[in-house]
C-alpha positions as CSV (number, residue, x, y, z in Angstrom):
1,X,3.8,-2.9,75.7
2,X,0.4,-4.6,74.8
3,X,-1.9,-5.3,77.5
4,X,-4.9,-7.6,78.0
5,X,-7.8,-7.7,80.6
6,X,-10.2,-10.6,81.2
7,X,-13.9,-10.3,82.2
8,X,-16.2,-13.2,82.5
9,X,-19.1,-14.6,84.4
10,X,-18.2,-16.0,87.8
11,X,-20.1,-19.3,86.7
12,X,-17.9,-20.0,83.8
13,X,-17.6,-23.7,83.1
14,X,-14.4,-25.9,83.4
15,X,-14.7,-26.7,79.7
16,X,-13.4,-23.3,78.5
17,X,-10.0,-23.8,80.0
18,X,-8.4,-25.0,76.8
19,X,-9.9,-22.0,75.0
20,X,-8.4,-19.7,77.6
21,X,-5.0,-21.3,77.1
22,X,-5.1,-21.2,73.5
23,X,-6.2,-17.4,73.5
24,X,-3.4,-16.5,75.8
25,X,-0.7,-18.2,73.7
26,X,-2.4,-16.6,70.5
27,X,-2.2,-13.0,72.3
28,X,1.5,-13.6,73.4
29,X,2.3,-14.6,69.7
30,X,0.8,-11.1,68.6
31,X,2.9,-9.2,71.1
32,X,0.8,-9.0,74.4
33,X,3.1,-9.1,77.2
34,X,1.0,-7.9,80.3
35,X,-2.3,-9.5,81.4
36,X,-4.7,-8.4,84.1
37,X,-7.4,-10.6,85.6
38,X,-9.6,-9.9,88.6
39,X,-10.1,-12.1,91.6
40,X,-13.9,-13.2,91.7
41,X,-15.4,-16.2,90.3
42,X,-14.4,-19.3,88.3
43,X,-13.4,-17.4,85.1
44,X,-11.0,-15.2,86.9
45,X,-9.5,-18.4,88.6
46,X,-9.2,-20.4,85.6
47,X,-7.4,-17.5,83.7
48,X,-5.0,-16.8,86.5
49,X,-4.1,-20.4,86.8
50,X,-3.3,-20.6,83.0
51,X,-1.2,-17.4,83.2
52,X,0.7,-18.9,86.1
53,X,1.4,-22.0,84.0
54,X,2.3,-20.1,80.8
55,X,4.6,-17.7,82.7
56,X,7.0,-20.6,83.1
57,X,7.6,-20.8,79.4
58,X,7.1,-17.2,78.3
59,X,8.3,-13.9,79.3
60,X,5.1,-12.3,80.4
61,X,3.8,-10.2,83.1
62,X,0.6,-11.1,84.8
63,X,-1.4,-9.7,87.6
64,X,-4.4,-10.5,89.8
65,X,-5.9,-7.2,90.3
66,X,-7.5,-6.7,93.7
67,X,-10.5,-4.6,94.5
68,X,-9.9,-4.6,98.2
69,X,-6.9,-4.6,100.5
70,X,-6.0,-8.2,101.4
71,X,-6.5,-9.1,105.0
72,X,-5.3,-11.9,107.2
73,X,-7.8,-14.4,105.7
74,X,-6.6,-13.6,102.1
75,X,-4.5,-15.9,100.1
76,X,-1.0,-14.8,99.7
77,X,-0.5,-14.4,96.0
78,X,2.7,-12.6,94.8
79,X,1.3,-11.5,91.6
80,X,-1.3,-9.1,92.9
81,X,-1.6,-5.5,92.5
82,X,-4.1,-2.7,93.7
83,X,-5.2,0.1,91.4
84,X,-4.0,3.6,92.5
85,X,-6.5,5.4,94.8
86,X,-8.5,2.2,95.5
87,X,-8.2,2.8,99.2
88,X,-10.4,5.8,98.9
89,X,-13.3,4.2,97.2
90,X,-16.2,2.9,99.2
91,X,-16.1,-0.9,99.3
92,X,-19.5,-1.0,97.5
93,X,-17.9,0.6,94.3
94,X,-14.4,-1.1,94.5
95,X,-14.9,-3.7,92.0
96,X,-16.3,-1.2,89.6
97,X,-13.4,1.1,90.2
98,X,-10.9,-1.9,89.8
99,X,-12.6,-3.0,86.4
100,X,-12.4,0.7,85.1
101,X,-8.7,0.8,86.0
102,X,-8.1,-2.6,84.1
103,X,-9.9,-1.2,81.1
104,X,-7.7,1.9,81.0
105,X,-4.7,-0.4,81.2
106,X,-5.6,-2.5,78.1
107,X,-5.8,-2.7,74.4
108,X,-7.6,-6.1,74.3
109,X,-10.3,-7.7,76.5
110,X,-10.9,-11.4,76.7
111,X,-14.3,-12.1,77.9
112,X,-16.7,-14.9,78.6
113,X,-20.0,-13.3,78.5
114,X,-23.3,-15.1,77.5
115,X,-25.8,-13.0,79.3
116,X,-26.4,-9.2,78.9
117,X,-26.4,-8.3,82.7
118,X,-23.9,-8.6,85.4
119,X,-20.4,-7.1,85.9
120,X,-18.7,-9.1,83.0
121,X,-21.2,-8.0,80.5
122,X,-21.3,-4.3,81.7
123,X,-17.4,-3.9,81.7
124,X,-17.1,-5.9,78.4
125,X,-19.5,-3.4,76.8
126,X,-17.9,-0.4,78.3
127,X,-14.5,-1.5,76.9
128,X,-16.0,-2.0,73.5
129,X,-17.6,1.3,73.6
130,X,-14.1,2.6,74.1
131,X,-12.9,1.1,71.0
132,X,-11.0,-1.9,72.7
133,X,-10.8,-5.1,70.8
134,X,-13.0,-7.7,72.5
135,X,-12.4,-11.6,72.2
136,X,-15.6,-13.4,73.5
137,X,-14.9,-17.0,74.5
138,X,-18.5,-17.9,74.7
139,X,-19.9,-20.1,71.9
140,X,-23.7,-20.6,71.6
């Protein structure tokens, strides 16, 4: 089982949708079967929608990994999971804990990172230091 995680800035532009799709399809061709994406910001939303579409044609497993327990205002999405032990993490650290969990589950990180600060940059760098292959969709 090969797995991939996605990290991107929350203000990622719509114009990268085709690149997201192309990258996911390429990963499937190379044997990736499991995909993990967060639930904050534009990048996560675009990735999740593409995974949803692609899953109708390809036998993949994809999950929106939550940092917090859903409440009555949360959207009901069947493809969600919570990392083990997240309920014991202070809410202030829940996203970091979730991102660490996603890194541990993956051999590849697809990123949209164009600045050196913020969560996407921090966790992409963390994954790279662990020897995980990084694919950055940002083009200058």
